C-alpha positions as CSV (number, residue, x, y, z in Angstrom):
1,X,0.0,0.0,0.0
2,X,2.8,2.4,0.9
3,X,4.8,1.6,-2.2
4,X,1.8,2.4,-4.5
5,X,1.2,5.6,-2.7
6,X,4.8,6.7,-3.1
7,X,4.7,5.9,-6.8
8,X,1.6,7.9,-7.4
9,X,2.5,10.9,-5.5
10,X,3.2,14.0,-7.7
11,X,6.8,15.1,-7.8
12,X,8.3,11.8,-6.8
13,X,10.8,9.8,-8.7
14,X,9.5,6.9,-10.7
15,X,12.7,4.9,-10.7
16,X,10.9,1.7,-9.4
17,X,8.6,1.4,-12.4
18,X,9.0,-2.1,-13.7
19,X,8.7,-1.7,-17.5
20,X,11.5,1.0,-17.6
21,X,13.8,-1.1,-15.6
22,X,13.3,-4.2,-17.6
23,X,13.7,-2.2,-20.8
24,X,16.9,-0.8,-19.4
25,X,18.4,-4.1,-18.6
26,X,17.4,-5.6,-21.9
27,X,19.1,-2.7,-23.7
28,X,22.1,-2.0,-21.5
29,X,24.5,-4.7,-22.5
30,X,24.1,-4.5,-26.4
31,X,24.0,-0.7,-26.3
32,X,27.0,-0.1,-24.1
33,X,29.0,-2.7,-26.1
34,X,28.0,-1.1,-29.4
35,X,28.8,2.4,-28.4
36,X,31.9,1.7,-26.3
37,X,33.6,-1.2,-28.1
38,X,32.0,-2.4,-31.3
39,X,31.8,0.8,-33.3
40,X,35.1,2.3,-32.1
41,X,36.8,-1.0,-32.8
42,X,35.3,-1.3,-36.3
43,X,36.7,2.2,-37.0
44,X,40.0,1.6,-35.5
45,X,40.6,-1.7,-37.3
46,X,39.9,-0.2,-40.8
47,X,43.0,-0.3,-43.2
48,X,44.7,3.1,-43.4
49,X,48.1,4.8,-43.4
50,X,47.4,6.7,-40.2
51,X,49.9,6.5,-37.3
52,X,48.9,4.8,-34.0
53,X,50.5,7.4,-31.7
54,X,49.3,9.3,-28.7
55,X,46.6,11.2,-30.6
56,X,45.2,7.8,-31.8
57,X,45.0,6.4,-28.2
58,X,43.5,9.7,-26.8
59,X,40.8,9.7,-29.4
60,X,40.1,6.1,-28.7
61,X,39.7,7.0,-25.1
62,X,37.4,9.9,-26.1
63,X,35.2,7.4,-28.0
64,X,35.0,5.0,-25.0
65,X,34.3,7.8,-22.4
66,X,31.7,9.6,-24.6
67,X,30.1,6.4,-25.7
68,X,29.7,5.3,-22.0
69,X,28.1,8.6,-21.1
70,X,25.8,8.5,-24.1
71,X,24.7,5.1,-23.3
72,X,24.0,6.2,-19.7
73,X,21.8,9.1,-21.1
74,X,19.8,6.7,-23.3
75,X,19.3,4.2,-20.5
76,X,18.4,6.6,-17.7
77,X,14.9,6.8,-16.5
78,X,15.1,10.7,-16.4
79,X,15.1,12.7,-19.6
80,X,18.2,14.8,-19.7
81,X,17.8,16.6,-23.0
82,X,20.7,19.0,-23.0
83,X,23.1,16.5,-21.6
84,X,22.0,13.9,-24.0
85,X,22.5,16.2,-27.0
86,X,25.9,17.1,-25.7
87,X,27.1,13.5,-25.5
88,X,25.7,12.8,-28.8
89,X,27.6,15.5,-30.5
90,X,30.8,14.6,-28.6
91,X,30.6,10.8,-29.4
92,X,30.2,11.6,-33.2
93,X,32.0,14.8,-34.0
94,X,34.8,14.7,-31.3
95,X,35.2,10.9,-31.0
96,X,34.3,8.6,-34.0
97,X,35.0,11.2,-36.7
98,X,38.5,12.2,-35.5
99,X,39.3,8.5,-35.0
100,X,38.4,7.8,-38.6
101,X,40.3,10.7,-39.8
102,X,43.4,9.5,-37.9
103,X,43.1,6.0,-39.2
104,X,42.8,7.1,-42.8
105,X,45.2,10.0,-42.5
106,X,42.7,12.3,-44.2
107,X,41.0,15.3,-42.7
108,X,38.3,17.6,-44.2
109,X,40.4,20.7,-43.2
110,X,44.3,20.6,-43.4
111,X,46.1,20.5,-40.1
112,X,48.9,22.8,-40.5
113,X,50.7,22.5,-37.1
114,X,53.0,19.7,-36.0
115,X,51.7,16.4,-34.6
116,X,52.3,17.6,-31.0
117,X,49.5,20.1,-31.5
118,X,47.0,17.4,-32.6
119,X,48.0,15.4,-29.5
120,X,47.3,18.5,-27.3
121,X,44.1,19.0,-29.0
122,X,42.9,15.5,-28.4
123,X,43.9,15.8,-24.7
124,X,41.9,19.1,-24.5
125,X,38.8,17.3,-25.8
126,X,39.1,14.6,-23.2
127,X,39.6,17.1,-20.5
128,X,36.6,19.1,-21.5
129,X,34.4,16.0,-21.3
130,X,35.7,15.3,-17.7
131,X,35.1,18.9,-16.6
132,X,31.5,18.8,-18.1
133,X,30.8,15.7,-16.0
134,X,32.2,17.4,-12.9
135,X,30.0,20.4,-13.4
136,X,26.9,18.2,-13.8
137,X,27.9,16.2,-10.7
138,X,28.1,19.6,-8.7
139,X,24.6,20.5,-9.9
140,X,23.3,17.2,-8.8
141,X,24.6,17.5,-5.3
142,X,24.3,21.2,-4.8
143,X,22.9,22.4,-1.5
144,X,19.1,22.4,-1.5
145,X,18.6,25.3,0.8
146,X,18.3,27.9,-1.9
147,X,15.9,25.8,-3.9
148,X,13.6,25.2,-1.1
149,X,13.6,28.8,0.1
150,X,13.5,30.5,-3.2
151,X,12.5,28.4,-6.2
152,X,9.3,26.9,-4.7
153,X,8.0,30.4,-3.9
154,X,8.7,31.8,-7.2
155,X,6.0,31.7,-9.8
156,X,6.6,29.7,-12.9
157,X,7.2,31.4,-16.3
158,X,4.1,30.7,-18.4
159,X,2.9,31.7,-21.8
160,X,-0.4,33.6,-22.3
161,X,-2.6,32.8,-25.3
162,X,-2.7,36.4,-26.4
163,X,1.0,36.8,-26.5
164,X,1.3,33.6,-28.4
165,X,-1.2,34.9,-31.0
166,X,1.0,38.0,-31.4
167,X,4.0,35.8,-31.8
168,X,2.2,33.9,-34.6
169,X,1.5,37.2,-36.3
170,X,5.2,38.2,-35.9
171,X,6.2,34.8,-37.4
172,X,4.0,35.4,-40.4
173,X,5.5,38.9,-41.0
174,X,9.1,37.7,-40.6
175,X,8.8,34.6,-42.7
176,X,6.7,36.5,-45.4
177,X,9.4,39.0,-45.5
178,X,12.2,36.5,-46.1
179,X,10.0,34.6,-48.7
180,X,9.4,37.9,-50.5
181,X,13.1,38.8,-50.6
182,X,13.9,35.5,-52.1
183,X,11.3,35.8,-54.8
184,X,8.9,33.1,-53.6
185,X,9.0,29.8,-51.8
186,X,10.5,27.9,-54.7
187,X,14.1,28.9,-53.6
188,X,13.8,27.2,-50.3
189,X,13.7,23.8,-52.1
190,X,16.7,24.3,-54.3
191,X,20.1,24.6,-52.5
192,X,21.8,26.7,-49.8
193,X,24.3,28.3,-52.1
194,X,21.6,29.9,-54.2
195,X,19.8,31.3,-51.1
196,X,23.1,32.7,-49.8
197,X,23.8,34.4,-53.1
198,X,20.3,35.9,-53.3
199,X,20.4,37.2,-49.7
200,X,23.8,38.7,-50.4
201,X,22.5,40.5,-53.5
202,X,19.4,41.8,-51.7
203,X,20.9,42.7,-48.4
204,X,23.9,45.0,-49.5
205,X,24.5,46.4,-46.1
206,X,26.5,43.5,-44.5
207,X,26.5,39.8,-43.8
208,X,24.9,40.7,-40.5
209,X,21.9,42.1,-42.1
210,X,21.3,38.9,-44.1
211,X,21.8,36.8,-41.0
212,X,19.3,38.8,-39.1
213,X,16.9,38.6,-42.0
214,X,17.1,34.8,-42.1
215,X,17.0,34.5,-38.4
216,X,13.9,36.7,-38.1
217,X,12.3,34.6,-40.8
218,X,13.0,31.1,-39.3
219,X,13.1,31.5,-35.4
220,X,9.8,33.1,-34.7
221,X,8.0,30.5,-36.9
222,X,9.8,27.6,-35.1
223,X,8.9,28.9,-31.7
224,X,5.2,29.6,-32.5
225,X,5.1,26.0,-33.8
226,X,6.5,24.6,-30.6
227,X,4.3,26.6,-28.3
228,X,1.2,25.6,-30.3
229,X,2.3,22.0,-30.2
230,X,2.8,22.3,-26.5
231,X,-0.6,23.8,-26.1
232,X,-2.4,21.1,-28.0
233,X,-0.6,18.4,-26.0
234,X,-1.5,19.7,-22.5
235,X,-4.9,21.3,-23.0
236,X,-8.2,19.6,-24.1
237,X,-9.9,22.9,-24.5
238,X,-7.2,24.0,-27.1
239,X,-7.9,21.0,-29.1
240,X,-11.6,21.8,-29.1
241,X,-10.9,25.5,-30.0
242,X,-10.9,25.8,-33.9
243,X,-8.4,28.7,-33.9
244,X,-5.5,26.8,-32.2
245,X,-5.4,23.8,-34.7
246,X,-5.8,26.0,-37.6
247,X,-2.8,28.2,-36.4
248,X,-0.8,25.0,-35.8
249,X,-1.4,23.8,-39.4
250,X,-0.4,27.4,-40.7
251,X,2.8,27.4,-38.6
252,X,3.6,23.8,-39.7
253,X,3.3,24.8,-43.5
254,X,5.4,27.9,-42.8
255,X,8.2,25.8,-41.1
256,X,8.0,23.4,-44.1
257,X,9.0,26.2,-46.2
258,X,11.6,28.2,-44.3
259,X,12.9,25.4,-42.0
260,X,13.1,22.5,-44.5
261,X,16.4,20.4,-44.5
262,X,17.0,21.2,-48.1
263,X,17.8,24.9,-47.8
264,X,19.0,25.1,-44.3
265,X,22.1,23.9,-42.5
266,X,21.9,20.3,-41.1
267,X,22.5,21.3,-37.6
268,X,19.7,23.9,-37.7
269,X,17.4,21.1,-39.1
270,X,18.5,19.0,-36.2
271,X,17.5,21.8,-33.8
272,X,14.0,21.9,-35.5
273,X,13.6,18.0,-35.3
274,X,14.9,17.5,-31.8
275,X,13.0,20.5,-30.3
276,X,9.7,19.5,-32.1
277,X,10.0,15.8,-30.9
278,X,10.8,16.7,-27.3
279,X,8.0,19.2,-27.2
280,X,5.4,17.0,-28.6
281,X,6.4,14.0,-26.4
282,X,7.7,15.6,-23.1
283,X,7.1,12.5,-21.0
284,X,7.9,9.6,-23.4
285,X,11.0,7.7,-22.6
286,X,10.6,5.7,-25.8
287,X,10.9,8.9,-28.0
288,X,13.8,10.3,-25.8
289,X,15.8,6.9,-26.2
290,X,14.9,6.6,-29.9
291,X,16.1,10.2,-30.6
292,X,19.5,9.7,-29.0
293,X,20.0,6.1,-30.4
294,X,19.0,6.9,-33.9
295,X,20.9,10.2,-33.8
296,X,24.2,8.1,-34.2
297,X,22.8,6.4,-37.3
298,X,21.5,9.7,-38.7
299,X,25.0,11.4,-38.3
300,X,26.8,8.6,-39.8
301,X,24.5,7.9,-42.8
302,X,22.0,10.6,-43.5
303,X,24.2,13.6,-43.1
304,X,26.5,12.6,-46.0
305,X,23.7,12.5,-48.4
306,X,22.3,15.8,-47.1
307,X,25.5,17.5,-48.1
308,X,24.7,17.3,-51.8
309,X,21.9,20.0,-51.3
310,X,24.5,22.4,-50.0
311,X,26.0,23.5,-53.4
312,X,25.0,23.5,-57.1
313,X,26.3,20.7,-59.3
314,X,29.8,21.2,-60.4
315,X,30.7,23.6,-57.6
316,X,31.6,21.1,-54.8
317,X,34.7,21.5,-53.0
318,X,37.5,19.2,-54.1
319,X,37.6,15.8,-52.1
320,X,39.7,12.9,-52.0
321,X,38.4,9.6,-53.3
322,X,38.7,6.5,-51.1
323,X,37.0,3.1,-51.1
324,X,36.9,3.0,-47.2
325,X,33.6,2.9,-45.4
326,X,34.8,5.8,-43.3
327,X,34.9,8.1,-46.3
328,X,31.8,10.3,-45.1
329,X,33.6,11.1,-41.9
330,X,36.6,12.6,-43.8
331,X,34.6,14.2,-46.7
332,X,32.1,16.1,-44.6
333,X,32.5,19.1,-42.3
334,X,33.5,17.1,-39.3
335,X,36.5,19.3,-38.9
336,X,36.1,20.2,-35.2
337,X,39.1,18.2,-34.0
338,X,41.3,19.5,-36.8
339,X,40.2,23.0,-36.2
340,X,40.9,22.8,-32.5
341,X,44.5,21.6,-33.4
342,X,44.8,24.5,-35.9
343,X,43.6,27.0,-33.1
344,X,46.3,25.6,-30.7
345,X,48.9,26.2,-33.6
346,X,47.5,29.6,-34.2
347,X,47.8,30.6,-30.6
348,X,51.3,29.2,-30.3
349,X,52.5,31.0,-33.4
350,X,52.5,34.3,-31.7
351,X,48.9,35.4,-31.5
352,X,48.6,34.4,-28.0
353,X,45.4,34.0,-25.9
354,X,42.8,36.9,-26.0
355,X,41.9,36.6,-22.3
356,X,38.1,37.3,-22.7
357,X,38.3,39.6,-25.7
358,X,36.9,37.1,-28.1
359,X,34.1,36.2,-25.8
360,X,33.2,39.9,-25.3
361,X,33.0,40.3,-29.0
362,X,30.6,37.4,-29.1
363,X,28.4,38.8,-26.4
364,X,28.4,42.1,-28.0
365,X,27.8,41.0,-31.5
366,X,25.2,43.6,-32.1
367,X,27.7,46.5,-31.8
368,X,28.7,47.6,-35.2
369,X,32.4,47.6,-36.1
370,X,32.2,51.3,-37.0
371,X,31.5,51.9,-33.3
372,X,34.0,49.3,-31.9
373,X,37.2,49.6,-33.9
374,X,39.2,46.4,-33.6
375,X,36.2,44.2,-32.8
376,X,37.3,40.5,-33.0
377,X,36.1,38.5,-36.0
378,X,34.8,35.0,-36.1
379,X,37.4,32.6,-34.6
380,X,37.0,30.1,-37.4
381,X,37.4,32.8,-40.0
382,X,40.5,34.2,-38.2
383,X,42.2,30.8,-38.1
384,X,41.1,30.0,-41.7
385,X,42.4,33.2,-43.0
386,X,45.7,32.7,-41.1
387,X,45.9,29.3,-42.7
388,X,45.4,30.7,-46.2
389,X,42.3,28.7,-46.9
390,X,40.1,29.6,-49.9
391,X,37.0,29.0,-47.8
392,X,37.9,30.7,-44.4
393,X,34.4,30.3,-43.0
394,X,35.3,27.3,-41.0
395,X,33.9,25.8,-37.7
396,X,35.3,26.8,-34.4
397,X,34.1,24.2,-31.7
398,X,33.6,25.4,-28.1
399,X,36.9,23.8,-27.1
400,X,38.7,26.1,-29.4
401,X,36.6,29.2,-28.3
402,X,37.5,28.7,-24.7
403,X,41.1,27.6,-25.4
404,X,41.6,30.8,-27.5
405,X,40.2,33.0,-24.7
406,X,41.4,31.5,-21.5
407,X,43.8,28.7,-22.0
408,X,43.6,25.1,-20.6
409,X,42.5,26.1,-17.0
410,X,39.8,28.5,-18.3
411,X,38.7,25.9,-20.8
412,X,38.1,23.3,-18.0
413,X,36.2,25.8,-15.9
414,X,34.1,26.8,-18.8
415,X,33.1,23.3,-19.5
416,X,32.3,22.7,-15.9
417,X,30.0,25.8,-15.9
418,X,28.4,24.4,-19.2
419,X,27.9,21.0,-17.5
420,X,26.5,22.7,-14.3
421,X,23.9,24.8,-16.3
422,X,23.0,21.8,-18.5
423,X,22.2,19.7,-15.5
424,X,20.1,22.5,-13.8
425,X,18.2,23.1,-16.9
426,X,17.5,19.4,-17.4
427,X,16.3,19.1,-13.8
428,X,14.0,22.1,-14.1
429,X,12.5,20.7,-17.4
430,X,11.9,17.3,-15.6
431,X,10.2,19.0,-12.7
432,X,8.0,21.4,-14.7
433,X,6.7,18.7,-17.0
434,X,6.2,16.3,-14.0
435,X,4.2,18.9,-12.3
436,X,1.8,19.3,-15.3
437,X,1.6,15.4,-15.6
438,X,0.8,15.2,-11.9
439,X,-2.3,17.3,-12.4
440,X,-4.0,14.4,-14.2
441,X,-6.0,14.4,-17.3
442,X,-9.1,15.8,-15.7
443,X,-10.2,19.1,-17.2
444,X,-9.4,22.2,-15.1
445,X,-10.5,25.7,-15.8
446,X,-7.0,27.0,-14.5
447,X,-5.1,24.7,-17.0
448,X,-7.4,25.7,-19.9
449,X,-6.9,29.4,-19.2
450,X,-3.1,29.1,-18.8
451,X,-2.5,28.4,-22.4
452,X,0.5,26.4,-23.5
453,X,1.9,26.0,-20.0
454,X,5.4,27.0,-18.7
455,X,8.2,28.3,-20.8
456,X,10.8,25.7,-19.7
457,X,8.9,22.9,-21.5
458,X,9.7,24.6,-24.9
459,X,12.8,26.5,-24.1
460,X,14.8,23.4,-22.9
461,X,14.1,21.3,-25.9
462,X,15.0,24.2,-28.1
463,X,18.3,24.6,-26.2
464,X,19.0,20.9,-26.5
465,X,18.6,20.9,-30.3
466,X,20.6,24.2,-30.7
467,X,23.4,22.9,-28.6
468,X,24.7,21.1,-31.7
469,X,25.3,24.5,-33.3
470,X,26.8,26.0,-30.1
471,X,29.2,23.1,-29.7
472,X,30.3,23.0,-33.4
473,X,30.7,26.8,-33.5
474,X,31.4,29.4,-33.9
475,X,29.5,31.2,-31.1
476,X,29.5,34.6,-33.1
477,X,27.7,33.1,-36.0
478,X,25.1,31.5,-33.6
479,X,24.3,34.6,-31.6
480,X,21.9,36.0,-34.2
481,X,19.4,33.3,-33.8
482,X,20.1,33.1,-30.1
483,X,19.3,36.8,-29.6
484,X,16.1,36.5,-31.6
485,X,15.0,33.4,-29.7
486,X,15.6,35.1,-26.4
487,X,13.6,38.3,-27.5
488,X,10.7,36.0,-28.6
489,X,10.8,34.1,-25.3
490,X,10.7,37.3,-23.3
491,X,7.9,38.6,-25.3
492,X,5.6,35.6,-24.6
493,X,6.7,34.9,-21.1
494,X,4.6,36.1,-18.0
495,X,5.2,35.6,-14.3
496,X,1.8,37.0,-13.3
497,X,-0.9,34.8,-11.9
498,X,-4.5,35.4,-12.7
499,X,-6.8,36.4,-9.7
500,X,-9.0,33.5,-10.8
501,X,-6.1,31.1,-10.6
502,X,-5.5,32.2,-6.9
503,X,-9.2,31.9,-6.1
504,X,-9.9,28.6,-7.9
505,X,-11.5,26.2,-5.4
506,X,-10.2,23.2,-7.4
507,X,-6.7,24.4,-6.7
508,X,-7.5,24.7,-3.0
509,X,-8.5,21.1,-2.8
510,X,-5.0,20.0,-3.8
511,X,-3.4,22.4,-1.1
512,X,-2.8,21.2,2.5
513,X,-5.2,22.8,4.8
514,X,-3.7,25.2,7.3
515,X,-4.3,24.3,10.9
516,X,-5.7,27.0,13.3
517,X,-3.3,27.8,15.9
518,X,-6.0,28.4,18.5
519,X,-7.0,25.0,20.1
520,X,-10.6,23.9,19.5
521,X,-12.8,23.5,22.5
522,X,-13.1,19.8,23.6
523,X,-16.3,18.1,23.3
524,X,-17.9,16.1,26.1
525,X,-16.8,12.5,25.8
526,X,-18.8,9.4,26.7
527,X,-17.4,9.4,30.3
528,X,-18.0,13.1,30.7
529,X,-21.2,14.7,31.7
530,X,-22.9,17.8,30.3
531,X,-21.5,19.8,33.3
532,X,-17.9,18.7,33.0
533,X,-17.9,19.5,29.2
534,X,-19.3,23.0,29.8
535,X,-16.7,23.6,32.5
536,X,-13.8,22.7,30.1
537,X,-15.3,24.9,27.3
538,X,-15.9,28.0,29.5
539,X,-12.2,28.8,30.1
540,X,-11.6,28.5,26.3
541,X,-14.4,30.9,25.5
542,X,-13.2,33.4,28.2
543,X,-9.6,33.0,26.9
C-alpha cells in the first residue's frame, strides 16, 4: 500500500517502475557494447596509413568515455535533453569522426601544425568532457537550501494565449518578408548556395543584415510552432478550439518552407527536429531514447547524403576519393578536432590568448564595427584566413573558443560551468513537466486558461537542439538566432498569476489545509457529563 502511494504521489521519482527497468536491462549490454567497443573497434581496425600514436589512443579513449556517457543518457529513467545532446555530439564529432580521420590520415580541413598540437588538441577534448561531468555532478549534489527557500515560492514562467497569437503574427510577418526577398518559396527547395547568393544580393548592407533577416524569418516561426504544439498536448480545450489547430497547421506549413532540410544547415534542421519531438512527447522515454540512439545512425548515414543539397552541381569542394567505409567522416564538415589543433597552432604561433576579448566580441555581437574599432572577428574565420584557406568560413568548436580566450584552465572551468547549467536546466524541465503530468487528465479551468503552460517545457528542448550548433561553433555566428529566440521568449513569457487562478476552489482542494493555531474546545466524551464538558469549554471561551 505504501509503495503504490509513493509511486503515485506527484513530484516523486518513478525509478521503481517495472517496465522501464526491464527495458533498461534488456538494452544495457548491447547498447553499451556497441557504443563503447564495437563501433570504435570497427573504425580503429579499418585499413589506413594513419599512425597509431598518442593522438590515436587519446581519441580512442574519447570514444570510450563519450560512448559510455551517451549510453547512460539513453538508458536513464530521467530525460536529460541538453546533456544527451551534448554527449551525442561529442561521441560523433569529437570521437568517432576524428578517430576515422586519424586511421585514414585524411581530414576535411588541413592540419597545418605539428603532430604535437594534434596530441594536445585530443587531450583538451578529453579534459573538456571530464570537466563537463564534474559540473553536472556539482549541480546534482548542490545544497538544496536555496531551492527550498526561493524556487518553490517563485511563480513559474508561463505563456499567455494572447501573446502567443501575437508571436504567430510576428512569425508570419518575418517569414513572409524572407520569402518575398527570395522571390517566392521555390528557392527554399533548391540549395543553400542559391539562397546565400540571393540574400547577399538583396541585403547589401552587410552579412549581419542577411543573417538577421534569415533568423527573423525562421526562429519566430519555429517557436510559434513549438508553443502551439505544447498547447495542443497539454490542453483539451485548445484541441476543441478551432483557432488553435488552424494556427498550428499554418505554422507547420510555414516551417516546411523556411525550415526545411534542403535549404537550411543540417545542424539547424537537427534543432528543429529535436525540439519538435521533445516538445510533442515531453514524458515519453521511448521517444527520448529513440532520438538519441538513432541520432548516431543519422549522423553517420543521413548527413553525407544531405551534403549534396549544399552546393550546385559542379561547384563542390575538391575531395579525396577513397574506397573505405569511413569516407563520409573525412569528406564532410566534421573538422572540429582538426580546427581545434589549428587553433592551438594559431595561438602558439605568436597570436597568444585573447583573455576574454573574443568572448566579449561574441556577447556584444550587435555592436557595429564602425563603433567598436578592432572588434574581433569569427574565430573560425581568423584561423582559416591565417591558414590561407580559400574558404575561411570554418567551424570553431567550443573547445577552441575557450582555449583561444582562457587557456587550458579557463577551458576546463568553462566546460564545468556548461555542465552545471545543462544539469540544472534538465532538472527544471523534468520538474515542470512532472508537475503538469501530476495534475492528471481531468479538465481544469485553470489549465485551460493558462495556455501552452510553462516556458521551460519549450525552451529546454530548443536549447537541446541548438546545442549542436553552439558546440560546433562558432558562437559569433550562432548569436543572431540566439538573440532573436531570447527576445521572442521574453515577449511571450509572463510571471503574473491570474486572480481567478489564486481563487480557484479546485486548486485549494490540492493544497494542504492550514491548521488553526487556537486550540479547538473539547467536546464532552462518553465518560464526561454535560456539566464537565461545559466547565472545560468555558475557560476557552473566556480566553
